[in-house]
Structures are given as C-alpha cells and as structure tokens.
TORRO-641672 format. One record per residue: residue number from 1; residue in three letters; x, y, z of N, C-alpha, C in turn. Coordinates in steps of 0.001 Angstrom, whole numbers, plus 500000, padded with zeros to 6 digits. Each point is the difference from the previous one (the first is absolute). Layout:
N
     n   res      nxx      nyy      nzz     caxx     cayy     cazz      cxx      cyy      czz
   NUM   ALA        X        Y        Z        X        Y        Z        X        Y        Z
...
This chain:
194
     n   res      nxx      nyy      nzz     caxx     cayy     cazz      cxx      cyy      czz
     1   MET   878403   250229   392600   500448   501090   500274   500200   501435   499438
     2   MET   500803   499506   498651   500433   501156   498939   499425   500323   498944
     3   ASP   499252   498983   499931   498685   499864   498936   498964   500577   500289
     4   ASN   499442   499927   501516   499147   501106   500532   500203   501911   499932
     5   VAL   501664   500214   500502   500078   501389   499780   500490   500314   498935
     6   SER   500368   499245   498826   499847   499991   498982   498220   500591   498936
     7   SER   499681   499218   500846   498683   500086   499252   499353   501244   500775
     8   GLN   500262   500682   501011   499612   500854   500736   500636   501401   499267
     9   LEU   501233   499858   500077   500422   500873   498814   499483   500653   498794
    10   GLN   500083   498748   498972   499070   500239   499090   498644   500923   500216
    11   LYS   499383   499224   500831   498723   501026   500593   500131   501379   499934
    12   CYS   500835   499894   500970   500228   501769   500014   501241   500784   499234
    13   LEU   500273   499218   499197   500518   500611   498629   498411   500151   499018
    14   SER   499499   499120   499752   498743   500143   499397   498668   500963   500506
    15   LEU   500212   500749   501203   499304   501066   500916   500741   500995   499156
    16   GLU   501261   500428   500126   500963   500985   499774   499358   500362   498175
    17   LYS   500331   499251   499218   499525   499826   499465   498581   500481   498935
    18   GLU   499219   499241   500940   498218   500966   499998   500159   501173   500483
    19   ALA   500929   500407   500564   500282   501345   500836   499915   500477   498711
    20   SER   500896   500394   499290   500793   500792   498691   498782   499815   499140
    21   GLU   498756   498615   499706   498830   500268   499072   499418   500502   500369
    22   LEU   499499   500498   501296   498946   500896   500294   500647   501320   500064
    23   GLY   500852   500356   499369   500332   501078   500011   500950   500437   501438
    24   CYS   500656   499630   500947   501335   500835   500599   500420   500631   498952
    25   SER   501463   500718   500715   501299   500781   499352   500693   498754   500408
    26   ARG   500120   499831   500922   501128   499231   501077   499090   498970   500382
    27   THR   500537   499073   500375   500356   498931   500986   501135   499122   500311
    28   SER   499937   499324   501449   501024   499623   500163   499769   499242   501333
    29   LEU   500366   499119   499990   499613   498712   501135   501267   500458   500594
    30   LEU   499914   500021   501778   501276   499785   500113   499593   499105   501645
    31   TRP   501149   500328   501247   500213   499164   500853   499015   500476   500631
    32   THR   498765   499473   501146   499436   501264   501154   500724   500749   500861
    33   GLU   501792   499530   500241   500578   500285   500668   500597   501494   499941
    34   ASP   499660   500269   498555   500264   501177   499022   498928   501073   500080
    35   ILE   499277   499717   500966   499233   500851   499842   500281   501021   501526
    36   VAL   499548   501558   499724   500838   500406   501245   498559   500339   500971
    37   PHE   500080   499563   501299   499586   500620   500505   500372   501644   501212
    38   ASP   499203   500702   500410   501116   501246   500350   498871   500453   500952
    39   PRO   499715   499773   501211   498558   500828   501109   500129   501053   499537
    40   ARG   501013   500633   499507   499526   502055   499698   499157   499884   498857
    41   VAL   499635   498831   499514   498868   499992   498497   498363   500087   500958
    42   THR   499863   499200   501123   498815   500619   500625   500122   501039   500400
    43   LEU   500737   500581   500872   500272   500788   500342   499380   500920   499766
    44   LYS   500354   500812   498597   499713   501120   499274   498795   498847   499652
    45   CYS   499177   499001   500595   498624   500221   499773   499568   500296   500854
    46   LYS   500056   499687   501229   499862   500303   501141   499755   501519   500287
    47   GLN   500756   500897   499471   499891   501016   500005   499483   501021   498918
    48   ASN   499289   499389   499022   498722   500383   499348   500770   501083   499022
    49   LEU   501208   499365   499387   500489   501475   499321   499572   499727   498491
    50   CYS   499175   498680   499919   499379   499696   498537   498604   499850   500113
    51   THR   499032   500785   501364   498955   499987   499664   498830   498936   500310
    52   HIS   500496   498756   499845   499348   498705   499651   499836   499018   501493
    53   TYR   501180   500619   501393   499596   499381   500994   498591   500295   500488
    54   GLY   499371   498731   500003   498709   500416   500521   498826   500209   499704
    55   ASN   500900   499991   498375   498193   500350   498970   500803   499017   499168
    56   ASN   499874   498940   500048   500357   498825   499345   500320   498743   500051
    57   PHE   499278   499093   500246   500353   498492   500223   500764   499300   499542
    58   MET   500346   500244   498921   501401   499505   499610   501114   500538   500629
    59   CYS   500346   500761   500844   501137   501049   500367   499567   499750   501853
    60   PRO   501105   500662   500637   499692   500032   500801   498913   501022   501078
    61   PRO   499741   499530   500868   500043   498767   501655   499721   499119   499258
    62   TYR   499005   500015   499068   498976   498571   499288   500465   498773   499446
    63   VAL   501297   500454   499065   500733   499329   500360   500393   499017   501131
    64   GLN   500111   498982   500358   500091   499102   501211   501857   500552   500542
    65   GLU   500134   501131   500858   501047   500389   501254   500282   498427   500726
    66   ASN   499516   499205   500040   500440   499117   501317   500563   498989   498894
    67   ILE   499762   499955   498566   500792   498744   499207   501167   500651   500300
    68   ASP   500841   498714   499834   501350   500163   499204   500579   500438   498634
    69   TYR   499489   500582   499078   500284   499066   498866   501308   500015   499524
    70   PHE   500696   500211   500382   501920   499473   499660   499737   499137   500462
    71   GLN   499571   499585   501146   500063   498176   500281   498831   499385   499095
    72   CYS   498717   500337   498962   499879   499390   499456   500209   499936   499316
    73   VAL   500377   500816   499160   500955   500117   497985   501329   499023   500648
    74   ASN   500744   500207   501155   500921   499275   499730   499412   498153   500212
    75   LYS   499181   499699   499917   499452   498618   500029   499990   499419   498151
    76   TYR   499874   501456   499734   500448   499513   498174   501225   500175   499798
    77   LYS   500212   499208   499072   501503   499874   499472   499833   501131   498282
    78   ILE   499220   499980   499307   500310   500416   498983   498565   501280   499383
    79   ALA   500039   500917   499806   498724   500986   499479   500820   500625   498354
    80   LEU   498388   500815   499890   500340   500438   498609   499427   501469   500279
    81   LEU   501480   500733   499551   499587   501570   500250   499631   500815   498102
    82   ILE   499034   500520   500182   499517   500354   498705   499611   501793   499682
    83   GLN   500301   500405   498956   499754   501287   500243   499484   500286   498225
    84   LYS   499221   501133   500030   499619   500223   499014   500343   502107   499736
    85   GLU   500333   499935   498860   500142   501837   500174   499140   500438   498786
    86   LYS   499358   501023   500221   499682   500800   499229   499906   500947   499229
    87   GLU   500047   500513   498867   500748   501406   499737   498826   501579   500100
    88   LEU   500168   500695   499923   498963   500958   500540   500088   501304   499018
    89   GLN   498842   500323   499978   499783   500654   498739   500962   502100   500887
    90   ALA   500140   500666   499053   500610   501346   500597   499301   500585   501056
    91   ASN   499882   500913   500519   499179   500760   500529   498159   500054   500712
    92   LEU   500025   498253   500905   498536   500108   500501   500360   500573   501272
    93   SER   498930   500197   500260   499448   500307   501167   500389   498927   501201
    94   THR   499991   500361   501190   499759   499464   501005   499322   498964   500274
    95   GLU   498761   499790   499668   498476   499111   499425   500487   499236   499499
    96   GLU   500504   500513   498582   500520   498830   499161   500813   498868   500068
    97   ILE   500784   500758   500813   501315   499088   500271   499953   498996   501221
    98   ALA   498855   500841   500677   499372   498825   501103   499280   499266   499643
    99   ALA   499155   499865   498669   499286   498868   499282   500649   499068   499538
   100   GLU   501248   500596   499469   500798   498967   499380   500582   499299   500540
   101   TYR   500550   500518   501606   500331   498609   500573   499313   499595   500481
   102   LYS   498797   500377   500003   498417   498480   500717   500328   499067   498672
   103   THR   500223   500916   499218   499617   498673   498664   501267   498841   500003
   104   LEU   500923   500643   500071   501262   499390   499857   499937   498975   501563
   105   PHE   499537   500245   501574   499840   499650   500991   499040   498705   499337
   106   LEU   498739   500047   499353   499173   499210   499825   500932   498579   499205
   107   ASP   500315   500836   498461   500801   498962   499716   500736   499130   500452
   108   ILE   500695   500893   500979   500963   498896   500415   499523   498766   500897
   109   LEU   498924   500756   500780   499047   498939   500864   498994   498858   499386
   110   ASP   500204   500390   498842   499391   499034   499257   500985   498672   499425
   111   ILE   500948   500651   499931   501515   498964   499560   499838   498889   500959
   112   ILE   500606   501392   501183   499969   499015   501645   499240   499061   500093
   113   LEU   498600   499998   500160   498950   498588   499870   500218   499605   498753
   114   SER   500139   500046   498938   499792   498795   499324   501152   499330   500067
   115   LEU   501293   500335   500272   501187   499382   500367   499953   499314   501207
   116   GLU   499561   500508   501402   499440   499541   500891   498953   498658   499832
   117   LYS   499345   499613   499540   499329   499048   499270   500550   499373   499854
   118   ARG   500438   500133   498558   501043   499008   498966   501074   499685   501105
   119   ALA   500300   500456   500875   501073   499388   501188   499107   498585   500307
   120   PHE   499339   500504   500856   499264   499358   500543   499357   498418   499513
   121   ASN   499683   500183   498573   499527   498858   499435   501560   499000   499107
   122   LEU   501054   501016   500432   500763   498784   499220   500641   499963   501985
   123   GLY   499105   499802   500914   500757   499087   500985   500573   501099   500752
   124   PHE   500467   501246   499981   499974   500756   501368   498724   500386   500843
   125   THR   499916   499064   501030   498895   500658   500292   500271   501020   501150
   126   PHE   500471   500498   500431   500202   501254   500922   500538   501411   499246
   127   SER   499681   499683   498478   500738   500967   499212   499462   501567   500203
   128   MET   500349   500937   500549   499277   501164   500416   500387   501517   499159
   129   GLY   499083   500527   499753   500797   501848   498462   499770   500635   501504
   130   LEU   500887   501340   500146   500343   500770   500349   500196   501378   498750
   131   GLY   499564   501319   500308   499356   500950   499111   501758   500956   500632
   132   SER   499493   501130   499242   500912   501065   500703   498814   501642   500276
   133   GLY   500159   500594   500899   499618   501150   500151   498337   499418   500764
   134   ASN   499136   501391   499713   498771   499280   500683   499035   499720   499008
   135   CYS   499177   499125   500505   498905   499184   499230   499372   501053   498973
   136   LYS   499584   499807   498713   499011   500988   499478   499092   499451   499380
   137   LEU   499416   498651   500803   498766   499403   499545   498839   500863   499918
   138   CYS   499295   500621   501138   499657   500583   500271   500353   501819   499662
   139   ASP   498369   500832   499939   500508   501475   499749   500479   500227   501534
   140   ALA   498754   499882   500740   500213   500431   501750   500150   498297   500601
   141   CYS   501498   499681   500856   499749   498716   500627   498998   500140   500798
   142   ALA   499232   498892   500251   498895   500073   501301   500806   499782   501501
   143   ALA   501268   500236   500163   500740   500311   500861   499457   501326   500175
   144   LYS   500052   501193   499704   500324   501425   499764   498365   500938   500097
   145   THR   499175   498140   498931   498675   500530   500280   499012   499144   501886
   146   GLY   500859   499685   500325   499034   499944   501141   499933   498061   499917
   147   GLY   500299   499785   498930   500028   498487   499865   500825   498699   501205
   148   GLN   499320   498925   500414   500531   499086   500892   501146   499172   499126
   149   ALA   499692   499763   498934   501122   499062   498699   500105   500542   498660
   150   CYS   501024   499293   499988   500274   500021   498236   498896   499685   499171
   151   ILE   499562   501157   499120   498780   499260   499027   500614   498740   499008
   152   ASN   501458   499845   499296   499867   499695   499070   501576   499022   500699
   153   PRO   499981   498827   500877   500468   498856   500726   500580   499504   499320
   154   GLN   499846   499379   498625   500101   499272   498899   500914   501023   498858
   155   LYS   500188   500681   500574   501172   500512   498601   500336   501226   500604
   156   ALA   500262   500436   501011   500608   501128   500853   501703   499128   500676
   157   ARG   500881   500374   499767   500972   499393   500812   500471   501260   500517
   158   PRO   501050   499517   501034   500640   501331   500931   501617   500252   498939
   159   SER   500330   501118   500124   501124   500725   499724   501626   499249   500537
   160   MET   500859   500019   499277   500980   499179   501122   500858   501753   500493
   161   GLU   498878   501214   499320   500886   500690   501375   499173   499717   501224
   162   ALA   498611   499543   499977   499487   499976   501136   500349   498409   500893
   163   VAL   500736   499594   499659   500974   498643   500614   501058   499929   500255
   164   GLY   500465   501457   499471   501500   500037   500548   501081   499859   499091
   165   ILE   499327   500075   498766   501224   499584   499123   500421   501610   499406
   166   ASP   501193   499987   500006   500710   501034   498900   500564   500283   498680
   167   VAL   498722   499764   499936   499272   500075   497965   501642   500128   499180
   168   LEU   500310   501587   500398   501527   500294   499508   500655   499482   499270
   169   ARG   500208   499422   501812   501790   499789   499965   499580   497891   500050
   170   THR   498904   499621   499761   499328   498640   499191   500311   500163   498198
   171   CYS   499406   501012   499939   500269   499974   498107   501384   500089   499588
   172   ALA   500636   500912   501243   501406   500267   499682   500673   499280   499604
   173   GLY   499816   498611   500809   501097   498628   500424   499718   498931   498980
   174   VAL   498799   500662   498910   500219   498912   498712   499797   501432   498530
   175   ASN   500480   500784   500734   500338   501469   498519   498112   499886   499346
   176   PHE   499107   500501   500884   499440   500781   499684   499765   501349   500131
   177   PRO   499741   500704   498878   500426   501634   500409   498513   500546   500717
   178   LEU   500072   500694   500769   499335   500801   500915   500462   501280   500262
   179   ASP   499969   500537   498988   500356   501320   499990   498362   501092   498955
   180   PHE   500336   501034   501001   498554   500599   499673   500065   500828   498981
   181   GLN   499210   500225   499038   500189   501090   498879   499049   500015   499244
   182   SER   499510   501308   499868   498872   500759   499891   499233   499096   498957
   183   GLN   500445   499590   498850   499495   499121   498880   500034   498724   499837
   184   LYS   500148   499396   501575   499903   498619   499605   499520   499663   501744
   185   ILE   499087   498977   499971   499352   499252   501893   500409   498846   499604
   186   SER   500527   499426   500955   499500   498335   500289   499651   499300   501196
   187   GLY   499618   499160   499702   499346   499103   500980   500752   498667   499988
   188   THR   499805   499488   501536   500570   499177   500643   499788   498797   500834
   189   GLY   499977   499074   498953   499182   498361   501489   501060   498972   500400
   190   LEU   499636   499284   500718   500462   498608   500683   499438   499252   499757
   191   ILE   500115   498914   499960   499794   499169   499968   500405   498674   501116
   192   LEU   499089   499744   500605   501203   499002   501161   499997   498337   499623
   193   LEU   500102   499058   499560   499894   498953   499101   500497   498581   501168
   194   ILE   501305   499464   499758   500020   498572   501022   500983   501047   500827
C-alpha cells in the first residue's frame, strides 16, 4: 500500500516538474481540501459582471449548475495549480492587451491539456483540467452566435470560477501572486489528479 502511495506521489511530482518545463512561472501540488469554493463566485457570474454569462459554453449557465462541483472536486485528493506570467510592453491599447490575454489563455490551455493527457497516461484516469477566466478558443463562442454546443469540446475546459472556485484565495493559499499590474498579466490553471 505504501509503495502505491509513494508511486502516485512521484507521478504527481513528475507532473509538477513537467508543468515547469512547459513554461509555467509557478507550480504547486495542493490538497484538494485547500481549493477554496465560494458561492459568491458563481453569483458574480449570474449577475453577468464579466459579460460572458450565457455567451460562452464554458461559463454559466452552460456549465452545469446542477452538478455539485465542490463534492466532485473533493473526490480527488491532489491537484496541480499552475500559473504563467507575461510581461507587457508599455502603452498597449485595450485591444492589444486583450490579444495578449488571449495568447496567454491559449498557452495555459495547451499546458493544461498536455498535463491532463500525461496524467491520464500515468494512470490518473479521472484527471481533469480547469482554466481561469472565460474560454477564448473561438473568436466568438457558438453560445453567442446561436449554436447549440461547443465546437471545440476536446479542447475547451470550464474555468475555475465557473464551477465556484475562488481563484484568488486558492492562489493565496500557495503564495501565488495575483496582483493586478499594468505591465504584467498572469493566467492560472488547475489539474485535478488523484
């Protein structure tokens, strides 16, 4: 039994190392009990304070509200939190900053998908990744243009916020900075492992 636990921990550590090799600025394995859920996160979604509610299949109400994500996440024991930062040039326009966020989001998503696949191959068959912020795979989500389903279901992942995770407090628990600076942006992801 101890050999199996040790083997699983070694696999988790190898995934953390791989995340760094894939370009993450910060990585941290954490107990899933340290992932902070707060119903106010999805309340903000429902108030549409970010304008993506009902306009993005990876955001509410399309992310299944009838699933108790807190209960699902607590079926796991260990997760991997990742973060990537990017320095911005001075005096970028709003559109240029949005383009930088999109590039960073796609980089983080590629890392999440790679780690998710690697975790599955290591025997973590229920590994699952979550991003942060709204999905930016498509220029205009099919939800906004009248589509019935996501056109990239193999790549699209719900955001941590969409399932009720307080990203700021979860990151603070492992000393990941999430200070908002004009010259730096960051993206965060979570891979549920075992």
